[in-house]
N, C-alpha and C positions, 0 to 999 in steps of 0.2 A: 504494500500500500504506500503510495507516495506521501511525502511530507510537504506541507505548504506553509508559507509565511503570509499572513493576512494583515492588511492595514486598512484603516478607515481614517479619513482626514476631515478636519473641521477647523474653521477659524473661530475663536471665542475670545471675547474681551473679558478679562477678569483681573482681580487684584493680586493674584498669586498663581504659580503653576498648579498648586494643589486645587485651588478653586476652579481653575480652568478644567482640570481633569475630572473633578466632581461634576461639573456642569455637562461635560461631554458624556459621562456615564449616565447622568440623568436623562439626557436626550436619547441615548441609545436604548434605554429601557422603557421609554414612552410607548404605549400600545400603538399609537398612530405616528410613530417616528418616520422621519424621512432618511434615517441612517440605514440605507439599504444598498449603498454602492460601496463595494470593497475592491481593493487591489489585491490580487492573488498571485503569488509567485511560487511555483513549484521549485523546491530546493535544487533539483538536478536540471532545471531548464534555464535557458538564457533570457527568456522574456516573461513579463508579467502580463496578466489580463485583468480587465475590469469586469466585475460581475455585479449586475443590478438585480437584486432579488425580486423587485417589483415587476420587471419586464422580461426576465429570462427564466425559463424553467431549468432546473438542474438536470444534469445528464441522468439518464435512466440506468440504474444498476440492478443486477439480479442478486438480491440478498438471500434467495431461497424462500422457504415458507415464511409467511407473515410473522410468525412467532420468532423467527431468527433476526428480524430487522431490529437494529439497536434503537433505543429510545432517542428522540431528537432533542429532548431536554431531560434533565435529571428529575424534575418535579412532575412531569406529565408524560407518561409513555405513549399516550394517545395523540398528542399534539404533533402536527406536521405543518410546515410552512406553505404547503400547496395543496 
């Protein structure tokens, strides 16, 4: 299974680096967030790609029987982003 480096960028005005990071985290956790565009770089690849989770469906993978599919979040095994 490949390894990926994922980044999300945002410009935030804040009084300190900590306050800026806290605001970015708050924005990412909002249910109606626009924080859906990520830069994805596979560690063994030369190029990075941008993935917009609102407009692009993830690639289809065969995980076998539904019971073998790993949960997408630790708190809710039934939740899926699509």
